[in-house]
MIDO-951804 format. One record per residue (C-alpha): x, y, z; residue in three letters. Coordinates in steps of 0.1 Angstrom, whole numbers, plus 5000, padded with zeros to 4 digits. Example, Ala and Ser with C-alpha at 12.3 -4.5 7.8 and 13.67 -1.06 7.14 Angstrom:
<sites>
c1 c2 c3 code
5123 4955 5078 ALA .
5137 4989 5071 SER .
</sites>
This chain:
<sites>
c1 c2 c3 code
9550 2356 4016 MET .
9567 2375 3988 ILE .
9603 2381 3997 LYS .
9618 2393 3965 GLY .
9611 2403 3929 THR .
9632 2412 3899 ALA .
9624 2426 3865 VAL .
9645 2425 3833 ASN .
9643 2428 3796 HIS .
9649 2397 3775 GLY .
9669 2416 3749 GLY .
9668 2407 3713 LYS .
9649 2375 3705 THR .
9629 2361 3676 HIS .
9597 2378 3689 GLY .
9579 2386 3721 TYR .
9566 2350 3724 THR .
9602 2337 3724 VAL .
9620 2346 3757 PRO .
9657 2346 3761 ASN .
9667 2317 3784 PRO .
9699 2334 3796 ASN .
9679 2366 3805 ALA .
9655 2343 3824 GLN .
9683 2327 3844 THR .
9698 2361 3852 GLU .
9666 2377 3865 VAL .
9658 2347 3887 ILE .
9693 2346 3901 GLN .
9691 2384 3908 HIS .
9657 2379 3926 ALA .
9673 2352 3947 LEU .
9703 2373 3957 ARG .
9681 2403 3965 GLU .
9658 2383 3987 ALA .
9687 2365 4003 LYS .
9669 2331 4003 ILE .
9678 2295 3994 ASP .
9658 2284 3964 PRO .
9648 2252 3982 GLN .
9626 2273 4005 THR .
9605 2285 3976 ILE .
9571 2268 3974 ASP .
9557 2284 3943 TYR .
9567 2304 3912 ILE .
9542 2322 3891 GLU .
9559 2320 3857 ALA .
9555 2349 3834 HIS .
9563 2331 3802 GLY .
9544 2335 3770 THR .
9517 2309 3774 GLY .
9529 2292 3743 THR .
9544 2258 3735 ALA .
9576 2275 3724 LEU .
9581 2301 3751 GLY .
9571 2283 3782 ASP .
9598 2255 3779 PRO .
9624 2282 3774 ILE .
9613 2299 3806 GLU .
9614 2266 3825 ILE .
9650 2260 3811 ALA .
9660 2294 3825 GLY .
9645 2287 3859 LEU .
9661 2253 3860 THR .
9695 2267 3852 LYS .
9691 2295 3878 ALA .
9681 2270 3905 PHE .
9708 2245 3896 GLU .
9734 2271 3907 ALA .
9721 2265 3942 TYR .
9709 2229 3944 THR .
9706 2197 3925 GLN .
9672 2189 3940 GLU .
9643 2187 3916 HIS .
9605 2190 3918 GLN .
9603 2208 3952 TYR .
9587 2240 3939 CYS .
9552 2243 3923 ALA .
9551 2264 3892 ILE .
9521 2279 3874 GLY .
9512 2305 3848 SER .
9480 2324 3845 VAL .
9488 2328 3808 LYS .
9482 2290 3803 SER .
9446 2297 3815 ASN .
9439 2330 3797 ILE .
9464 2334 3770 GLY .
9492 2361 3768 HIS .
9469 2391 3773 ALA .
9497 2414 3764 GLU .
9496 2445 3786 SER .
9471 2428 3811 ALA .
9495 2398 3816 ALA .
9513 2414 3846 GLY .
9482 2423 3866 ILE .
9466 2389 3858 ALA .
9497 2371 3873 GLY .
9498 2393 3904 ILE .
9460 2389 3909 SER .
9464 2351 3906 LYS .
9492 2351 3932 ILE .
9473 2373 3956 LEU .
9442 2351 3953 LEU .
9463 2319 3959 GLN .
9477 2335 3990 LEU .
9443 2346 4003 LYS .
9427 2312 3998 TYR .
9458 2291 4006 GLY .
9456 2269 3975 GLN .
9471 2267 3940 PHE .
9451 2274 3909 VAL .
9457 2247 3882 PRO .
9477 2258 3852 SER .
9470 2241 3819 PHE .
9497 2225 3799 ILE .
9495 2232 3762 ARG .
9506 2204 3740 ARG .
9516 2210 3704 SER .
</sites>
């Protein structure tokens, strides 16, 4: 079930493959407030990072900081990113992520995300 969403702009960064970790934290915290849910009840997050070895850890840092405001628990929420499977895909990235989420809901299983190592 999708209970909340949020959208933001990362502001000035060193490029579109370099997200702003503070903006990441703020957008996740906004979504949690809007949905009125405890982060510990979240089973899965479809990350919308960059699909790069630089950008993805920045997004994870932002998510971690956002969740730490609510709990000190770790590793209770699965995380994936379609971009690690197909690349950034620029304008198609959003619909690819939504498609992946809907298919996972339909079939009741997570699609593996690939970890890129530099």
